[in-house]
N, CA, C and O atoms as CSV, one atom per row, in Angstrom:
chain,resi,resn,atom,element,x,y,z
A,1,MET,N,N,-26.225,8.256,27.058
A,1,MET,CA,C,-25.569,7.120,26.465
A,1,MET,C,C,-25.248,7.377,24.995
A,1,MET,O,O,-24.184,6.965,24.532
A,2,SER,N,N,-26.105,8.027,24.264
A,2,SER,CA,C,-25.826,8.295,22.857
A,2,SER,C,C,-24.666,9.274,22.690
A,2,SER,O,O,-23.954,9.219,21.687
A,3,LEU,N,N,-24.466,10.163,23.652
A,3,LEU,CA,C,-23.326,11.077,23.606
A,3,LEU,C,C,-22.021,10.301,23.749
A,3,LEU,O,O,-21.035,10.609,23.079
A,4,ALA,N,N,-22.013,9.302,24.617
A,4,ALA,CA,C,-20.818,8.477,24.798
A,4,ALA,C,C,-20.490,7.710,23.520
A,4,ALA,O,O,-19.321,7.586,23.152
A,5,VAL,N,N,-21.496,7.207,22.855
A,5,VAL,CA,C,-21.282,6.487,21.597
A,5,VAL,C,C,-20.742,7.432,20.534
A,5,VAL,O,O,-19.839,7.068,19.780
A,6,LEU,N,N,-21.284,8.636,20.469
A,6,LEU,CA,C,-20.819,9.629,19.507
A,6,LEU,C,C,-19.358,9.981,19.753
A,6,LEU,O,O,-18.571,10.065,18.810
A,7,VAL,N,N,-18.992,10.185,21.013
A,7,VAL,CA,C,-17.598,10.503,21.358
A,7,VAL,C,C,-16.690,9.339,20.979
A,7,VAL,O,O,-15.596,9.552,20.457
A,8,LEU,N,N,-17.130,8.123,21.235
A,8,LEU,CA,C,-16.337,6.947,20.891
A,8,LEU,C,C,-16.129,6.836,19.379
A,8,LEU,O,O,-15.023,6.544,18.925
A,9,VAL,N,N,-17.170,7.063,18.615
A,9,VAL,CA,C,-17.069,6.997,17.152
A,9,VAL,C,C,-16.146,8.085,16.620
A,9,VAL,O,O,-15.311,7.818,15.755
A,10,LEU,N,N,-16.285,9.297,17.121
A,10,LEU,CA,C,-15.412,10.394,16.678
A,10,LEU,C,C,-13.959,10.118,17.031
A,10,LEU,O,O,-13.064,10.393,16.232
A,11,THR,N,N,-13.718,9.578,18.214
A,11,THR,CA,C,-12.353,9.237,18.619
A,11,THR,C,C,-11.772,8.181,17.684
A,11,THR,O,O,-10.615,8.278,17.276
A,12,ALA,N,N,-12.572,7.178,17.348
A,12,ALA,CA,C,-12.105,6.132,16.440
A,12,ALA,C,C,-11.766,6.702,15.067
A,12,ALA,O,O,-10.771,6.305,14.462
A,13,LEU,N,N,-12.578,7.622,14.573
A,13,LEU,CA,C,-12.305,8.241,13.273
A,13,LEU,C,C,-11.013,9.042,13.285
A,13,LEU,O,O,-10.245,9.001,12.323
A,14,VAL,N,N,-10.771,9.765,14.361
A,14,VAL,CA,C,-9.535,10.546,14.476
A,14,VAL,C,C,-8.329,9.618,14.515
A,14,VAL,O,O,-7.323,9.883,13.857
A,15,VAL,N,N,-8.420,8.534,15.279
A,15,VAL,CA,C,-7.313,7.578,15.365
A,15,VAL,C,C,-7.036,6.959,14.000
A,15,VAL,O,O,-5.877,6.829,13.606
A,16,LEU,N,N,-8.081,6.578,13.277
A,16,LEU,CA,C,-7.888,6.009,11.937
A,16,LEU,C,C,-7.260,7.008,10.974
A,16,LEU,O,O,-6.406,6.639,10.168
A,17,ALA,N,N,-7.671,8.257,11.050
A,17,ALA,CA,C,-7.100,9.289,10.177
A,17,ALA,C,C,-5.624,9.495,10.483
A,17,ALA,O,O,-4.807,9.613,9.570
A,18,LEU,N,N,-5.284,9.539,11.766
A,18,LEU,CA,C,-3.880,9.706,12.145
A,18,LEU,C,C,-3.059,8.496,11.733
A,18,LEU,O,O,-1.937,8.648,11.251
A,19,ALA,N,N,-3.594,7.308,11.911
A,19,ALA,CA,C,-2.869,6.099,11.523
A,19,ALA,C,C,-2.610,6.077,10.027
A,19,ALA,O,O,-1.531,5.669,9.597
A,20,GLY,N,N,-3.567,6.502,9.233
A,20,GLY,CA,C,-3.379,6.543,7.784
A,20,GLY,C,C,-2.283,7.489,7.370
A,20,GLY,O,O,-1.495,7.167,6.480
A,21,SER,N,N,-2.209,8.655,7.994
A,21,SER,CA,C,-1.166,9.604,7.626
A,21,SER,C,C,0.197,9.152,8.133
A,21,SER,O,O,1.212,9.454,7.505
A,22,LEU,N,N,0.246,8.433,9.254
A,22,LEU,CA,C,1.523,7.923,9.741
A,22,LEU,C,C,2.043,6.806,8.847
A,22,LEU,O,O,3.244,6.727,8.590
A,23,VAL,N,N,1.153,5.943,8.370
A,23,VAL,CA,C,1.567,4.871,7.466
A,23,VAL,C,C,2.136,5.460,6.189
A,23,VAL,O,O,3.179,5.010,5.713
A,24,GLY,N,N,1.476,6.450,5.631
A,24,GLY,CA,C,1.959,7.090,4.415
A,24,GLY,C,C,3.309,7.750,4.606
A,24,GLY,O,O,4.166,7.686,3.725
A,25,ALA,N,N,3.503,8.383,5.754
A,25,ALA,CA,C,4.775,9.040,6.040
A,25,ALA,C,C,5.898,8.019,6.118
A,25,ALA,O,O,7.019,8.307,5.697
A,26,SER,N,N,5.621,6.823,6.650
A,26,SER,CA,C,6.670,5.821,6.773
A,26,SER,C,C,7.120,5.316,5.406
A,26,SER,O,O,8.297,5.005,5.223
A,27,VAL,N,N,6.212,5.230,4.453
A,27,VAL,CA,C,6.588,4.797,3.102
A,27,VAL,C,C,7.564,5.792,2.494
A,27,VAL,O,O,8.597,5.397,1.954
A,28,THR,N,N,7.248,7.065,2.577
A,28,THR,CA,C,8.105,8.097,1.997
A,28,THR,C,C,9.477,8.112,2.649
A,28,THR,O,O,10.484,8.209,1.948
A,29,SER,N,N,9.545,8.019,3.968
A,29,SER,CA,C,10.844,8.062,4.641
A,29,SER,C,C,11.668,6.820,4.318
A,29,SER,O,O,12.889,6.913,4.194
A,30,ARG,N,N,11.025,5.656,4.178
A,30,ARG,CA,C,11.744,4.441,3.827
A,30,ARG,C,C,12.329,4.559,2.423
A,30,ARG,O,O,13.456,4.131,2.176
A,31,VAL,N,N,11.566,5.135,1.516
A,31,VAL,CA,C,12.038,5.316,0.142
A,31,VAL,C,C,13.265,6.212,0.125
A,31,VAL,O,O,14.237,5.924,-0.574
A,32,ARG,N,N,13.228,7.283,0.881
A,32,ARG,CA,C,14.381,8.200,0.919
A,32,ARG,C,C,15.609,7.526,1.522
A,32,ARG,O,O,16.722,7.709,1.030
A,33,ARG,N,N,15.410,6.744,2.590
A,33,ARG,CA,C,16.534,6.083,3.256
A,33,ARG,C,C,17.222,5.075,2.345
A,33,ARG,O,O,18.447,4.958,2.370
A,34,ARG,N,N,16.464,4.355,1.554
A,34,ARG,CA,C,17.042,3.298,0.724
A,34,ARG,C,C,17.596,3.802,-0.601
A,34,ARG,O,O,18.209,3.034,-1.342
A,35,GLY,N,N,17.393,5.065,-0.909
A,35,GLY,CA,C,17.974,5.636,-2.113
A,35,GLY,C,C,17.337,5.192,-3.411
A,35,GLY,O,O,17.997,5.170,-4.450
A,36,TRP,N,N,16.052,4.835,-3.368
A,36,TRP,CA,C,15.377,4.477,-4.599
A,36,TRP,C,C,15.179,5.716,-5.448
A,36,TRP,O,O,15.145,6.835,-4.936
A,37,THR,N,N,15.049,5.510,-6.755
A,37,THR,CA,C,14.772,6.631,-7.648
A,37,THR,C,C,13.316,7.038,-7.474
A,37,THR,O,O,12.627,6.484,-6.617
A,38,GLY,N,N,12.843,7.962,-8.238
A,38,GLY,CA,C,11.480,8.458,-8.084
A,38,GLY,C,C,10.442,7.754,-8.935
A,38,GLY,O,O,9.408,8.346,-9.243
A,39,GLU,N,N,10.683,6.498,-9.330
A,39,GLU,CA,C,9.717,5.772,-10.147
A,39,GLU,C,C,9.187,4.569,-9.375
A,39,GLU,O,O,9.947,3.809,-8.775
A,40,TYR,N,N,7.859,4.413,-9.403
A,40,TYR,CA,C,7.196,3.337,-8.671
A,40,TYR,C,C,6.140,2.712,-9.562
A,40,TYR,O,O,5.540,3.391,-10.394
A,41,ARG,N,N,5.916,1.431,-9.391
A,41,ARG,CA,C,4.821,0.766,-10.084
A,41,ARG,C,C,4.112,-0.147,-9.091
A,41,ARG,O,O,4.628,-0.434,-8.011
A,42,VAL,N,N,2.932,-0.594,-9.472
A,42,VAL,CA,C,2.120,-1.428,-8.592
A,42,VAL,C,C,1.967,-2.801,-9.231
A,42,VAL,O,O,1.688,-2.918,-10.424
A,43,ARG,N,N,2.154,-3.827,-8.426
A,43,ARG,CA,C,1.974,-5.208,-8.880
A,43,ARG,C,C,1.039,-5.904,-7.891
A,43,ARG,O,O,1.187,-5.749,-6.679
A,44,VAL,N,N,0.086,-6.664,-8.404
A,44,VAL,CA,C,-0.821,-7.444,-7.563
A,44,VAL,C,C,-0.546,-8.911,-7.835
A,44,VAL,O,O,-0.508,-9.343,-8.987
A,45,GLY,N,N,-0.354,-9.680,-6.761
A,45,GLY,CA,C,-0.062,-11.096,-6.934
A,45,GLY,C,C,-0.192,-11.856,-5.639
A,45,GLY,O,O,-0.722,-11.333,-4.658
A,46,PRO,N,N,0.291,-13.096,-5.625
A,46,PRO,CA,C,0.211,-13.912,-4.414
A,46,PRO,C,C,0.988,-13.268,-3.265
A,46,PRO,O,O,2.050,-12.680,-3.470
A,47,ALA,N,N,0.443,-13.389,-2.060
A,47,ALA,CA,C,1.074,-12.754,-0.906
A,47,ALA,C,C,2.366,-13.448,-0.490
A,47,ALA,O,O,3.139,-12.886,0.285
A,48,VAL,N,N,2.613,-14.647,-0.983
A,48,VAL,CA,C,3.763,-15.415,-0.519
A,48,VAL,C,C,5.053,-15.141,-1.286
A,48,VAL,O,O,6.118,-15.552,-0.825
A,49,ASP,N,N,5.007,-14.475,-2.419
A,49,ASP,CA,C,6.228,-14.388,-3.231
A,49,ASP,C,C,6.886,-13.011,-3.281
A,49,ASP,O,O,7.814,-12.802,-4.062
A,50,ARG,N,N,6.426,-12.083,-2.472
A,50,ARG,CA,C,7.050,-10.757,-2.360
A,50,ARG,C,C,7.178,-10.040,-3.704
A,50,ARG,O,O,8.188,-9.385,-3.960
A,51,GLY,N,N,6.173,-10.158,-4.555
A,51,GLY,CA,C,6.151,-9.391,-5.793
A,51,GLY,C,C,6.933,-9.974,-6.945
A,51,GLY,O,O,7.081,-9.322,-7.979
A,52,LEU,N,N,7.443,-11.200,-6.796
A,52,LEU,CA,C,8.200,-11.803,-7.895
A,52,LEU,C,C,7.313,-12.143,-9.080
A,52,LEU,O,O,7.744,-12.045,-10.229
A,53,THR,N,N,6.075,-12.543,-8.808
A,53,THR,CA,C,5.123,-12.816,-9.880
A,53,THR,C,C,3.899,-11.949,-9.644
A,53,THR,O,O,3.760,-11.337,-8.585
A,54,GLY,N,N,3.044,-11.898,-10.596
A,54,GLY,CA,C,1.835,-11.094,-10.446
A,54,GLY,C,C,1.599,-10.255,-11.680
A,54,GLY,O,O,2.259,-10.417,-12.707
A,55,THR,N,N,0.653,-9.366,-11.557
A,55,THR,CA,C,0.249,-8.523,-12.671
A,55,THR,C,C,0.528,-7.070,-12.348
A,55,THR,O,O,0.111,-6.572,-11.303
A,56,ASP,N,N,1.231,-6.387,-13.240
A,56,ASP,CA,C,1.454,-4.954,-13.052
A,56,ASP,C,C,0.151,-4.218,-13.329
A,56,ASP,O,O,-0.551,-4.515,-14.296
A,57,VAL,N,N,-0.162,-3.257,-12.472
A,57,VAL,CA,C,-1.411,-2.507,-12.562
A,57,VAL,C,C,-1.074,-1.039,-12.773
A,57,VAL,O,O,-0.248,-0.484,-12.047
A,58,GLY,N,N,-1.696,-0.409,-13.749
A,58,GLY,CA,C,-1.453,1.012,-13.992
A,58,GLY,C,C,-0.104,1.228,-14.641
A,58,GLY,O,O,0.498,0.304,-15.189
A,59,GLY,N,N,0.355,2.443,-14.572
A,59,GLY,CA,C,1.621,2.805,-15.191
A,59,GLY,C,C,2.699,3.023,-14.153
A,59,GLY,O,O,2.728,2.361,-13.116
A,60,VAL,N,N,3.576,3.948,-14.442
A,60,VAL,CA,C,4.654,4.300,-13.523
A,60,VAL,C,C,4.228,5.545,-12.756
A,60,VAL,O,O,3.759,6.521,-13.339
A,61,TYR,N,N,4.399,5.494,-11.449
A,61,TYR,CA,C,4.022,6.607,-10.578
A,61,TYR,C,C,5.278,7.324,-10.107
A,61,TYR,O,O,6.346,6.718,-10.008
A,62,THR,N,N,5.150,8.609,-9.817
A,62,THR,CA,C,6.287,9.371,-9.302
A,62,THR,C,C,6.173,9.623,-7.807
A,62,THR,O,O,7.117,10.128,-7.197
A,63,ASP,N,N,5.047,9.286,-7.207
A,63,ASP,CA,C,4.820,9.506,-5.779
A,63,ASP,C,C,4.489,8.164,-5.125
A,63,ASP,O,O,3.538,7.504,-5.543
A,64,PRO,N,N,5.252,7.744,-4.106
A,64,PRO,CA,C,4.983,6.450,-3.478
A,64,PRO,C,C,3.617,6.386,-2.800
A,64,PRO,O,O,3.026,5.310,-2.709
A,65,GLU,N,N,3.114,7.513,-2.328
A,65,GLU,CA,C,1.796,7.532,-1.682
A,65,GLU,C,C,0.694,7.256,-2.700
A,65,GLU,O,O,-0.261,6.537,-2.405
A,66,VAL,N,N,0.823,7.823,-3.888
A,66,VAL,CA,C,-0.160,7.586,-4.952
A,66,VAL,C,C,-0.098,6.119,-5.381
A,66,VAL,O,O,-1.133,5.501,-5.630
A,67,ALA,N,N,1.098,5.568,-5.467
A,67,ALA,CA,C,1.251,4.162,-5.835
A,67,ALA,C,C,0.625,3.256,-4.773
A,67,ALA,O,O,0.001,2.249,-5.110
A,68,ARG,N,N,0.784,3.603,-3.505
A,68,ARG,CA,C,0.192,2.809,-2.424
A,68,ARG,C,C,-1.330,2.812,-2.528
A,68,ARG,O,O,-1.971,1.772,-2.382
A,69,ARG,N,N,-1.900,3.979,-2.778
A,69,ARG,CA,C,-3.363,4.059,-2.924
A,69,ARG,C,C,-3.831,3.257,-4.142
A,69,ARG,O,O,-4.890,2.632,-4.105
A,70,ALA,N,N,-3.045,3.276,-5.212
A,70,ALA,CA,C,-3.395,2.490,-6.402
A,70,ALA,C,C,-3.361,0.993,-6.084
A,70,ALA,O,O,-4.189,0.233,-6.586
A,71,ALA,N,N,-2.408,0.569,-5.254
A,71,ALA,CA,C,-2.341,-0.839,-4.847
A,71,ALA,C,C,-3.564,-1.224,-4.027
A,71,ALA,O,O,-4.127,-2.303,-4.213
A,72,GLU,N,N,-3.974,-0.343,-3.120
A,72,GLU,CA,C,-5.175,-0.608,-2.317
A,72,GLU,C,C,-6.403,-0.729,-3.217
A,72,GLU,O,O,-7.209,-1.645,-3.052
A,73,GLU,N,N,-6.546,0.190,-4.163
A,73,GLU,CA,C,-7.695,0.167,-5.072
A,73,GLU,C,C,-7.688,-1.087,-5.950
A,73,GLU,O,O,-8.742,-1.657,-6.231
A,74,ALA,N,N,-6.508,-1.509,-6.379
A,74,ALA,CA,C,-6.417,-2.711,-7.208
A,74,ALA,C,C,-6.831,-3.947,-6.417
A,74,ALA,O,O,-7.468,-4.849,-6.962
A,75,LEU,N,N,-6.475,-3.992,-5.143
A,75,LEU,CA,C,-6.858,-5.142,-4.321
A,75,LEU,C,C,-8.352,-5.191,-4.073
A,75,LEU,O,O,-8.945,-6.270,-4.045
A,76,VAL,N,N,-8.961,-4.041,-3.894
A,76,VAL,CA,C,-10.408,-4.004,-3.674
A,76,VAL,C,C,-11.134,-4.556,-4.895
A,76,VAL,O,O,-12.170,-5.206,-4.754
A,77,GLY,N,N,-10.612,-4.309,-6.073
A,77,GLY,CA,C,-11.239,-4.773,-7.302
A,77,GLY,C,C,-10.926,-6.222,-7.663
A,77,GLY,O,O,-11.487,-6.749,-8.623
A,78,GLU,N,N,-10.039,-6.874,-6.912
A,78,GLU,CA,C,-9.650,-8.252,-7.204
A,78,GLU,C,C,-10.788,-9.221,-6.897
A,78,GLU,O,O,-11.484,-9.051,-5.896
A,79,PRO,N,N,-10.987,-10.228,-7.735
A,79,PRO,CA,C,-11.994,-11.251,-7.415
A,79,PRO,C,C,-11.526,-12.098,-6.230
A,79,PRO,O,O,-10.327,-12.288,-6.029
A,80,ALA,N,N,-12.475,-12.599,-5.457
A,80,ALA,CA,C,-12.139,-13.420,-4.288
A,80,ALA,C,C,-11.554,-14.755,-4.747
A,80,ALA,O,O,-12.107,-15.412,-5.629
A,81,THR,N,N,-10.434,-15.148,-4.143
A,81,THR,CA,C,-9.809,-16.437,-4.437
A,81,THR,C,C,-9.426,-17.091,-3.121
A,81,THR,O,O,-9.535,-16.480,-2.057
A,82,SER,N,N,-8.980,-18.331,-3.199
A,82,SER,CA,C,-8.591,-19.036,-1.981
A,82,SER,C,C,-7.205,-18.611,-1.496
A,82,SER,O,O,-6.888,-18.788,-0.319
A,83,GLU,N,N,-6.386,-18.062,-2.366
A,83,GLU,CA,C,-5.047,-17.638,-1.939
A,83,GLU,C,C,-5.066,-16.181,-1.499
A,83,GLU,O,O,-5.828,-15.367,-2.020
A,84,ARG,N,N,-4.222,-15.872,-0.540
A,84,ARG,CA,C,-4.096,-14.481,-0.102
A,84,ARG,C,C,-3.413,-13.681,-1.189
A,84,ARG,O,O,-2.439,-14.134,-1.790
A,85,ARG,N,N,-3.926,-12.497,-1.438
A,85,ARG,CA,C,-3.374,-11.608,-2.461
A,85,ARG,C,C,-2.764,-10.398,-1.770
A,85,ARG,O,O,-3.158,-10.031,-0.663
A,86,ALA,N,N,-1.815,-9.797,-2.432
A,86,ALA,CA,C,-1.183,-8.595,-1.900
A,86,ALA,C,C,-0.898,-7.642,-3.047
A,86,ALA,O,O,-0.741,-8.054,-4.197
A,87,GLY,N,N,-0.834,-6.372,-2.716
A,87,GLY,CA,C,-0.412,-5.359,-3.658
A,87,GLY,C,C,1.001,-4.933,-3.282
A,87,GLY,O,O,1.305,-4.752,-2.103
A,88,TYR,N,N,1.837,-4.778,-4.252
A,88,TYR,CA,C,3.228,-4.408,-4.002
A,88,TYR,C,C,3.529,-3.083,-4.678
A,88,TYR,O,O,3.280,-2.915,-5.872
A,89,VAL,N,N,4.064,-2.147,-3.915
A,89,VAL,CA,C,4.592,-0.920,-4.498
A,89,VAL,C,C,6.050,-1.229,-4.804
A,89,VAL,O,O,6.861,-1.419,-3.896
A,90,MET,N,N,6.370,-1.278,-6.075
A,90,MET,CA,C,7.725,-1.599,-6.515
A,90,MET,C,C,8.463,-0.295,-6.810
A,90,MET,O,O,7.943,0.581,-7.500
A,91,ALA,N,N,9.675,-0.178,-6.282
A,91,ALA,CA,C,10.479,1.028,-6.494
A,91,ALA,C,C,11.675,0.689,-7.375
A,91,ALA,O,O,12.281,-0.375,-7.241
A,92,LEU,N,N,11.999,1.595,-8.263
A,92,LEU,CA,C,13.149,1.406,-9.145
A,92,LEU,C,C,14.418,1.782,-8.392
A,92,LEU,O,O,14.564,2.911,-7.925
A,93,ARG,N,N,15.336,0.819,-8.278
A,93,ARG,CA,C,16.607,1.077,-7.603
A,93,ARG,C,C,17.555,1.805,-8.547
A,93,ARG,O,O,17.335,1.853,-9.757
A,94,SER,N,N,18.598,2.362,-7.983
A,94,SER,CA,C,19.564,3.100,-8.802
A,94,SER,C,C,20.311,2.186,-9.773
A,94,SER,O,O,20.877,2.667,-10.754
A,95,ASP,N,N,20.321,0.857,-9.512
A,95,ASP,CA,C,20.979,-0.071,-10.438
A,95,ASP,C,C,20.046,-0.556,-11.553
A,95,ASP,O,O,20.434,-1.399,-12.362
A,96,GLY,N,N,18.809,-0.022,-11.598
A,96,GLY,CA,C,17.879,-0.363,-12.664
A,96,GLY,C,C,16.948,-1.521,-12.361
A,96,GLY,O,O,16.081,-1.833,-13.178
A,97,GLU,N,N,17.100,-2.171,-11.212
A,97,GLU,CA,C,16.226,-3.276,-10.817
A,97,GLU,C,C,15.061,-2.760,-9.979
A,97,GLU,O,O,15.179,-1.730,-9.316
A,98,TRP,N,N,13.925,-3.482,-10.008
A,98,TRP,CA,C,12.756,-3.123,-9.207
A,98,TRP,C,C,12.810,-3.868,-7.883
A,98,TRP,O,O,13.180,-5.041,-7.832
A,99,ASP,N,N,12.437,-3.175,-6.809
A,99,ASP,CA,C,12.465,-3.741,-5.464
A,99,ASP,C,C,11.139,-3.431,-4.771
A,99,ASP,O,O,10.500,-2.424,-5.078
A,100,VAL,N,N,10.726,-4.283,-3.844
A,100,VAL,CA,C,9.482,-4.053,-3.106
A,100,VAL,C,C,9.696,-2.941,-2.086
A,100,VAL,O,O,10.522,-3.064,-1.181
A,101,ALA,N,N,8.948,-1.859,-2.242
A,101,ALA,CA,C,9.022,-0.745,-1.298
A,101,ALA,C,C,7.955,-0.867,-0.217
A,101,ALA,O,O,8.171,-0.452,0.921
A,102,GLU,N,N,6.809,-1.434,-0.569
A,102,GLU,CA,C,5.693,-1.527,0.381
A,102,GLU,C,C,4.797,-2.691,-0.015
A,102,GLU,O,O,4.529,-2.910,-1.196
A,103,VAL,N,N,4.337,-3.436,0.989
A,103,VAL,CA,C,3.372,-4.509,0.770
A,103,VAL,C,C,2.033,-4.034,1.312
A,103,VAL,O,O,1.938,-3.594,2.458
A,104,VAL,N,N,1.005,-4.125,0.488
A,104,VAL,CA,C,-0.336,-3.682,0.875
A,104,VAL,C,C,-1.251,-4.896,0.867
A,104,VAL,O,O,-1.345,-5.608,-0.133
A,105,GLN,N,N,-1.930,-5.129,1.996
A,105,GLN,CA,C,-2.905,-6.213,2.076
A,105,GLN,C,C,-4.184,-5.680,2.675
A,105,GLN,O,O,-4.157,-4.810,3.545
A,106,ILE,N,N,-5.296,-6.194,2.214
A,106,ILE,CA,C,-6.595,-5.836,2.771
A,106,ILE,C,C,-7.122,-7.073,3.470
A,106,ILE,O,O,-7.297,-8.124,2.853
A,107,ARG,N,N,-7.369,-6.940,4.738
A,107,ARG,CA,C,-7.836,-8.077,5.531
A,107,ARG,C,C,-9.347,-8.220,5.419
A,107,ARG,O,O,-10.088,-7.237,5.452
A,108,ASP,N,N,-9.784,-9.467,5.285
A,108,ASP,CA,C,-11.228,-9.738,5.299
A,108,ASP,C,C,-11.721,-9.647,6.729
A,108,ASP,O,O,-11.043,-10.084,7.659
A,109,SER,N,N,-12.923,-9.070,6.903
A,109,SER,CA,C,-13.441,-8.964,8.259
A,109,SER,C,C,-14.317,-10.124,8.623
A,109,SER,O,O,-14.832,-10.182,9.740
């Protein structure tokens, strides 16, 4: 029975690792498709406003994957509130405006 549990745990870890790399790959391909420039920033704010308000965290990133991880880390450090919070990876468009490239949320268990 303990062997079955070990196999189940290892399988779950492999699935989680693959899912993480697939999520990261989708961010990069979406950025390329939409023609955003290579500058990204992270904003943390209310989950309902799609990054229109909130607090910018960190500086400007050149890699969307690094910006996504920074958004996750910023959310983990957020104090608990009654409103849902989200991290936004904002990408600089070719017209000079910032657009939401990725929404990051951490679900409470």
